[in-house]
C-alpha positions in Angstrom: -30.5 -17.3 0.3 -27.3 -17.8 2.3 -26.8 -21.4 0.9 -27.4 -20.2 -2.7 -25.0 -17.2 -2.4 -22.4 -19.6 -0.8 -22.4 -22.1 -3.6 -22.7 -19.3 -6.3 -19.5 -17.6 -4.7 -17.7 -20.9 -4.6 -18.6 -21.8 -8.2 -18.1 -18.3 -9.7 -14.5 -18.5 -8.1 -13.5 -21.2 -10.5 -14.6 -18.9 -13.5 -12.9 -15.8 -11.9 -9.7 -17.6 -11.3 -9.6 -19.2 -14.8 -10.2 -15.8 -16.5 -7.5 -14.2 -14.3 -5.1 -17.0 -15.1 -5.8 -16.6 -18.9 -5.2 -12.8 -18.6 -1.9 -13.3 -16.8 -0.6 -16.1 -19.2 -1.7 -14.0 -22.2 0.0 -11.0 -21.0 3.2 -12.8 -20.2 3.1 -14.4 -23.6 2.5 -10.9 -25.3 5.2 -9.4 -23.4 7.9 -12.1 -23.9 7.1 -12.4 -27.7 6.9 -8.6 -28.3 3.5 -8.9 -30.1 1.1 -6.0 -30.8 -1.5 -5.4 -28.0 -4.9 -6.1 -29.8 -8.6 -5.8 -28.9 -8.5 -9.5 -28.1 -5.8 -8.9 -25.5 -7.9 -6.1 -24.0 -11.0 -8.2 -24.0 -9.2 -10.9 -22.2 -8.0 -8.5 -19.5 -11.5 -6.9 -19.4 -13.2 -10.2 -18.8 -10.7 -11.1 -16.0 -11.5 -7.6 -14.4 -15.2 -8.1 -14.6 -15.0 -11.6 -13.3 -13.0 -10.6 -10.3 -15.3 -7.6 -9.6 -18.4 -9.9 -9.7 -16.7 -12.4 -7.3 -16.0 -9.4 -5.0 -19.6 -8.1 -5.1 -20.8 -11.8 -4.4 -18.4 -12.2 -1.6 -19.3 -8.9 0.1 -23.1 -9.7 -0.1 -22.3 -13.2 1.3 -20.2 -11.8 4.1 -22.9 -9.6 5.4 -25.8 -12.2 5.1 -23.6 -15.1 6.6 -24.4 -16.1 10.1 -20.7 -16.3 10.8 -19.7 -13.0 9.1 -20.3 -10.4 11.8 -20.2 -12.9 14.7 -16.8 -14.3 13.8 -15.1 -10.8 13.1 -12.2 -10.2 15.3 -11.8 -13.8 16.2 -8.0 -14.1 16.0 -7.3 -17.1 18.1 -9.1 -19.4 15.7 -7.1 -19.8 12.5 -10.0 -21.0 10.4 -12.4 -18.2 11.5 -9.6 -15.7 11.1 -9.0 -16.8 7.4 -12.7 -16.6 6.5 -13.7 -13.5 8.4 -10.6 -11.2 8.1 -7.7 -12.5 5.9 -9.8 -13.8 2.9 -11.9 -10.6 2.5 -9.2 -8.2 3.2 -6.5 -9.8 0.9 -8.9 -10.3 -1.9 -9.9 -6.7 -1.8 -6.4 -5.7 -1.9 -5.9 -8.1 -4.9 -8.8 -6.7 -6.7 -7.6 -3.1 -6.1 -4.3 -4.2 -7.7 -6.1 -5.8 -10.7 -8.3 -2.5 -11.1 -5.1 -0.3 -11.0 -3.5 -2.6 -13.7 -6.6 -2.0 -16.0 -6.5 1.7 -15.3 -2.8 2.0 -15.9 -3.0 0.3 -19.3 -5.3 2.8 -20.7 -2.7 5.5 -20.4 0.0 3.5 -22.2 0.7 3.5 -25.8 3.4 0.8 -26.1 2.2 -2.8 -26.5 5.1 -4.1 -24.5 4.2 -1.7 -21.6 0.5 -2.7 -21.6 1.4 -6.4 -21.6 4.0 -5.8 -18.6 1.4 -3.7 -16.7 -1.2 -6.6 -17.0 1.4 -9.3 -16.1 2.6 -7.5 -13.0 -0.8 -6.2 -11.5 -2.9 -9.0 -12.6 -0.2 -11.5 -11.6 0.1 -10.0 -8.1 -3.5 -10.0 -7.7 -3.7 -13.7 -8.9 -1.0 -14.7 -6.3 -2.8 -12.8 -3.4 -6.1 -14.4 -4.2 -4.6 -18.0 -4.4 -2.8 -17.2 -1.1 -6.0 -16.7 0.8 -8.5 -19.2 -0.7 -9.9 -21.3 2.1 -8.7 -24.5 0.3 -10.0 -27.0 3.0 -13.6 -25.7 2.4 -13.1 -26.2 -1.5 -12.0 -29.8 -1.1 -14.1 -31.2 1.9 -16.5 -34.0 1.1 
């Protein structure tokens, strides 16, 4: 089960990142071009929200079934273990909280420009945080 979850978490990450990137680019384009916020824009942001929340759920399950999860917790001297046991989960939870805040804030806004700006800021910050804590060496090892 652990191997399946690990592969699923890695594979879903590509989809979640792609959806999040599309949502950020769409919101920046919408904000700068002053276009109206439509149902299509809302769905793009919603799919990014769902994709990142699904990734978080898979990651949390993986963390607790992993043979390294609890054993490596608190291991600060080894940079690779620190990344996967502490930094990656913590920063990604913060990123997904920011994404969720962006989704919640947009619902209270009426102005299209404000909605796009909210998504650009909160989803953009979430994307940057997620990209900063991806264990890239595990993604590209042979």
